[in-house]
C-alpha positions as CSV (number, residue, x, y, z in Angstrom):
1,M,21.2,-9.2,-1.6
2,M,18.5,-9.3,-3.9
3,T,15.9,-12.3,-4.2
4,A,16.3,-14.8,-7.1
5,L,13.7,-14.2,-9.5
6,A,11.7,-17.3,-10.7
7,P,12.4,-18.4,-14.3
8,A,9.3,-16.6,-15.8
9,L,10.0,-13.5,-14.5
10,L,13.5,-13.5,-15.6
11,A,12.4,-14.0,-18.9
12,V,10.7,-10.5,-19.5
13,T,11.6,-7.0,-19.0
14,L,8.7,-5.3,-17.3
15,T,7.3,-1.8,-18.6
16,C,4.5,0.5,-18.1
17,D,4.4,1.7,-22.0
18,P,0.8,1.2,-23.2
19,A,2.0,0.5,-26.7
20,A,3.9,-2.5,-25.6
21,I,1.1,-4.0,-23.2
22,D,-1.8,-6.3,-24.3
23,P,-4.7,-4.2,-24.1
24,K,-6.9,-6.8,-22.1
25,S,-3.9,-7.2,-19.7
26,W,-4.0,-3.3,-19.4
27,S,-7.2,-3.2,-18.6
28,L,-7.4,-5.8,-16.2
29,T,-4.8,-3.4,-13.9
30,T,-6.2,-0.3,-14.3
31,R,-10.0,-0.2,-15.3
32,A,-10.9,-3.5,-13.7
33,Q,-9.2,-2.8,-10.6
34,A,-11.1,0.4,-10.3
35,L,-14.4,-1.0,-10.4
36,N,-12.9,-3.7,-8.0
37,V,-12.1,-1.3,-5.5
38,T,-15.1,1.1,-6.2
39,A,-17.5,-1.7,-5.8
40,D,-20.3,-0.7,-3.5
41,R,-20.0,-3.6,-0.8
42,Y,-22.2,-2.1,2.0
43,D,-25.3,-1.1,2.9
44,W,-26.6,1.2,6.0
45,L,-27.3,-2.4,8.0
46,D,-23.7,-3.3,7.7
47,G,-22.7,-0.6,10.5
48,F,-24.4,-3.0,12.8
49,A,-22.7,-6.1,11.6
50,L,-19.5,-6.7,13.3
51,G,-16.6,-8.4,11.5
52,K,-18.6,-6.8,7.6
53,H,-15.9,-4.5,7.0
54,E,-13.0,-7.0,7.4
55,L,-15.2,-9.6,5.0
56,A,-15.7,-6.7,2.5
57,L,-11.8,-6.0,2.5
58,A,-11.2,-9.6,2.2
59,D,-13.2,-10.2,-0.8
60,L,-11.8,-6.6,-2.6
61,N,-8.4,-8.3,-1.9
62,D,-8.9,-11.5,-3.1
63,R,-10.6,-10.0,-6.5
64,A,-7.6,-7.8,-6.8
65,T,-5.1,-10.5,-6.6
66,R,-7.2,-12.4,-9.1
67,L,-7.4,-9.8,-11.5
68,A,-3.7,-9.4,-11.5
69,E,-2.8,-12.6,-12.1
70,R,-5.1,-13.1,-14.7
71,A,-3.4,-9.9,-16.2
72,R,0.1,-11.4,-16.0
73,E,-0.8,-14.7,-17.8
74,I,-2.1,-12.7,-20.7
75,D,1.1,-10.4,-20.7
76,P,4.0,-11.1,-18.4
77,R,5.4,-7.8,-19.5
78,N,2.9,-5.6,-17.8
79,L,4.8,-4.0,-14.8
80,M,1.4,-3.1,-13.1
81,A,0.3,-6.6,-12.8
82,S,3.6,-7.8,-11.0
83,S,3.9,-4.6,-8.7
84,L,-0.1,-5.1,-7.6
85,L,1.0,-8.9,-6.7
86,A,3.9,-7.7,-4.8
87,R,1.6,-5.9,-3.1
88,Q,-1.4,-8.1,-2.5
89,M,1.1,-11.1,-1.6
90,L,2.2,-9.0,1.6
91,I,-1.2,-8.4,2.0
92,E,-2.2,-11.7,1.4
93,G,0.8,-12.9,4.1
94,D,2.9,-14.7,1.3
95,A,6.3,-13.0,1.7
96,E,8.0,-15.4,-0.8
97,R,6.1,-14.6,-3.8
98,A,5.9,-10.5,-2.8
99,E,9.8,-10.9,-3.2
100,E,9.9,-12.4,-6.5
101,F,7.5,-10.0,-7.5
102,M,9.0,-6.9,-5.7
103,A,12.5,-7.8,-7.2
104,A,11.3,-7.7,-10.8
105,V,9.3,-4.6,-10.1
106,M,12.4,-2.8,-8.5
107,R,14.8,-4.5,-11.4
108,D,13.1,-2.7,-14.2
109,G,12.5,0.8,-12.4
110,G,9.0,0.3,-11.0
111,A,7.5,0.8,-7.8
112,V,5.0,-0.9,-5.2
113,V,2.7,1.4,-4.2
114,W,0.1,1.8,-1.1
115,T,-2.6,4.5,-0.7
116,A,-2.3,5.3,3.0
117,T,-3.0,7.7,5.9
118,L,-0.6,9.8,7.5
119,Y,-1.8,10.5,10.8
120,D,0.7,13.0,12.2
121,V,-0.4,15.2,8.4
122,D,-4.1,14.6,8.1
123,A,-6.2,11.5,9.4
124,R,-9.0,12.3,7.2
125,T,-7.5,12.4,3.7
126,Y,-5.2,9.8,2.0
127,F,-2.0,9.5,0.8
128,V,-0.1,7.6,-2.0
129,L,3.4,6.0,-1.1
130,A,5.6,4.5,-3.9
131,F,8.6,2.2,-2.7
132,D,11.1,2.1,-5.3
133,R,14.8,1.2,-5.6
134,D,16.1,4.7,-4.6
135,A,13.1,6.5,-2.4
136,L,10.2,6.3,-0.8
137,R,8.1,8.6,-2.4
138,V,4.9,10.6,-1.0
139,F,2.2,11.8,-3.0
140,R,-0.8,14.0,-2.0
141,F,-4.0,12.2,-3.1
142,D,-5.0,15.3,-5.1
143,Q,-1.6,14.6,-6.8
144,L,-2.5,11.8,-8.9
145,V,-6.4,12.0,-8.4
146,G,-6.9,15.8,-9.4
147,P,-10.0,17.3,-7.7
148,V,-11.1,15.1,-4.8
149,E,-14.3,14.0,-4.2
150,R,-15.0,13.5,-0.1
151,G,-17.7,11.9,1.4
152,F,-18.6,11.5,5.0
153,Y,-16.1,13.0,7.1
154,G,-14.3,14.5,4.4
155,I,-12.7,11.1,3.4
156,P,-11.8,11.1,0.0
157,K,-13.3,9.0,-2.4
158,F,-11.4,6.9,-5.0
159,P,-11.9,8.0,-8.3
160,G,-14.0,5.8,-11.2
161,P,-12.1,3.8,-13.9
162,E,-12.1,6.9,-16.4
163,N,-8.9,8.4,-14.1
164,E,-6.6,5.7,-15.7
165,R,-3.6,8.3,-14.0
166,F,-4.6,7.3,-10.9
167,W,-4.8,3.4,-11.3
168,R,-1.9,3.2,-13.1
169,A,-0.1,5.3,-10.3
170,V,-1.1,2.9,-7.6
171,A,-0.3,-0.2,-9.7
172,G,3.0,1.0,-9.8
173,C,3.2,3.2,-12.8
174,I,3.4,6.7,-11.7
175,D,3.5,9.6,-14.3
176,P,7.4,10.7,-14.5
177,E,6.1,14.4,-14.5
178,V,4.2,14.4,-11.2
179,Q,6.6,15.6,-8.8
180,P,5.8,13.9,-5.1
181,E,5.2,15.7,-2.3
182,A,8.3,14.6,-0.5
183,A,10.9,12.3,-1.7
184,V,13.2,10.3,0.9
185,P,16.6,8.3,-0.3
186,W,16.8,5.1,1.8
187,S,20.1,6.7,3.0
188,D,18.0,9.1,4.7
189,V,16.2,6.1,7.0
190,R,17.3,5.4,9.9
191,E,15.0,3.0,11.4
192,I,11.9,1.3,10.3
193,K,9.6,0.4,13.7
194,A,6.3,-1.7,13.5
195,G,3.1,-1.4,15.3
196,N,-0.2,-2.7,15.4
197,W,-1.5,-0.6,12.7
198,V,1.2,1.8,11.4
199,L,4.8,1.9,10.4
200,W,7.1,4.5,11.5
201,F,10.2,5.3,9.1
202,K,12.5,7.3,11.1
203,L,14.5,9.8,9.1
204,T,18.1,11.5,9.6
205,R,16.6,15.0,8.2
206,P,13.1,16.3,8.0
207,I,10.6,16.3,5.1
208,T,7.3,18.7,4.7
209,V,4.4,17.3,4.0
210,S,0.9,19.3,3.3
211,S,-2.7,17.8,3.5
212,D,-4.7,18.5,0.1
213,R,-7.6,18.7,2.5
214,T,-6.5,21.4,4.8
215,H,-3.8,22.9,2.9
216,K,-1.6,22.8,6.1
217,K,2.0,21.8,6.0
218,K,3.7,19.5,8.4
219,E,7.3,18.7,9.3
220,L,7.9,15.2,9.9
221,R,11.1,13.8,11.3
222,E,9.6,10.4,11.1
223,I,6.6,9.3,8.9
224,K,3.9,7.4,10.9
225,V,1.9,5.8,8.0
226,N,-0.7,3.2,7.8
227,L,-0.4,1.3,4.7
228,H,-3.9,0.3,3.2
229,G,-4.9,-3.1,2.8
230,R,-5.3,-4.9,6.2
231,T,-7.3,-4.3,8.9
232,G,-7.6,-5.6,12.6
233,T,-9.5,-8.4,13.9
234,L,-12.1,-8.6,17.0
235,E,-11.3,-11.0,19.7
236,E,-13.8,-11.7,22.8
237,Y,-12.1,-11.6,26.0
238,K,-13.4,-11.5,29.9
239,P,-12.3,-8.1,31.7
240,V,-11.0,-8.2,35.3
241,G,-13.9,-8.4,37.5
242,S,-16.7,-9.3,34.8
243,D,-18.6,-12.5,34.2
244,R,-19.4,-10.9,30.7
245,L,-17.0,-11.2,27.7
246,A,-16.4,-8.3,25.7
247,L,-14.8,-7.4,22.2
248,R,-11.5,-6.0,21.6
249,G,-9.8,-5.0,18.1
250,R,-6.1,-6.4,17.1
251,G,-3.8,-4.9,14.6
252,P,-2.2,-6.5,11.8
253,A,1.0,-6.3,13.2
254,G,2.4,-9.1,11.3
255,Y,1.2,-7.6,8.4
256,Q,3.4,-4.4,9.2
257,D,6.3,-6.3,10.3
258,M,6.4,-8.2,6.9
259,V,6.3,-5.2,4.9
260,R,9.3,-3.8,6.3
261,R,11.3,-6.7,6.5
262,T,10.9,-7.5,3.0
263,L,11.5,-3.7,1.8
264,V,14.7,-3.7,3.6
265,K,15.8,-7.0,1.0
266,F,15.5,-4.5,-1.8
267,V,16.6,-1.2,-0.6
268,D,19.2,-1.7,2.1
269,P,21.7,-4.1,0.7
270,Y,24.2,-2.9,3.3
271,K,21.9,-3.0,6.4
272,R,22.1,0.3,7.9
273,I,18.4,0.5,8.7
274,A,17.4,-0.7,12.1
275,L,14.6,-3.0,12.6
276,P,13.5,-3.0,16.1
277,P,11.8,-6.0,17.7
278,L,8.2,-6.1,17.1
279,K,6.6,-5.8,20.4
280,P,2.8,-5.0,19.5
281,G,1.1,-3.9,22.6
282,V,-2.1,-1.5,23.3
283,G,-2.3,1.2,20.9
284,W,-0.2,2.1,17.7
C-alpha cells in the first residue's frame, strides 16, 4: 500500500519541465546543489584528522537538505526538490518524511537517485542508480557526466554546475534519451539484503554492467552497491589482551536497512521481495 501523502504534496503535480518550474527553485536543485557537493571542505592536514570526513559529509548533507527545502518552498511543483528530499531524509534517518516525498515522486513518474559504488564491477569509479515505480536503473557515470575527470587513484570528480544534465539526473529528472546500462524490473528482484556498508539486490536473471574507467564488462547475479550519502563512525574499544584502547569503524547498517524497507513499500506491493533480517557483523 502506498504511503498517504501530506496535504501539501497532494495539492500539486510534480514536474521536471523547466518551463513549468520557478527559475530560482530550479537553480537551487541544480546549480546550488552542484556548488555544495563540489565545495572544497578539506586541506592536506585533514588526512591526519580522524572524523574530519564524517563532519564534512554531515555539512554537505545538511546544506543539500536546506537547499532542497527552500526550492520546494519556492515552487512545490519542482520534482527535483521532492526527489532530493526523499533521498536526504533517508540519509538523515527520517523514514516517515522520506516516504511522503518518495510517494509523491513515484506517483508523478520520477525517480529517487543516488550516486553509488558497485564493488563487483569497479570500485574506482562511480555509477548512478535510479529507483522508480517500475525498475532499478543503473547508469555509468560517463553516460550522465560526459567525459569524466579523474583524481587520485582514478576516482571520478563530480562535474561543476555548468553540467546541468548531470545535476538534474541525480535530482530525479533523468534525460529520457539516455538509456541505462542496465534496467532491472522489480519483478526480477527476489531479495534485498542489508549489510554494514552495502545493499545486495539479488536478481532472478543476470545483468551486464561495464566500467567507464576500464571498459570491462561484468555479469552480475546480484548488485552489491554502496549508495553514497552516509559514512561510518569511529568507536573506541579495548582489544583482547591489550591495555590500550584502539579505534574501529562501524558501518551505517541502519541506513542500509531503512533504504531497502522504504523502497519496497512503493515497488513491491505484493511483498514478493525477501528482506533477510539485518545482522551486521564484521565486514560488508
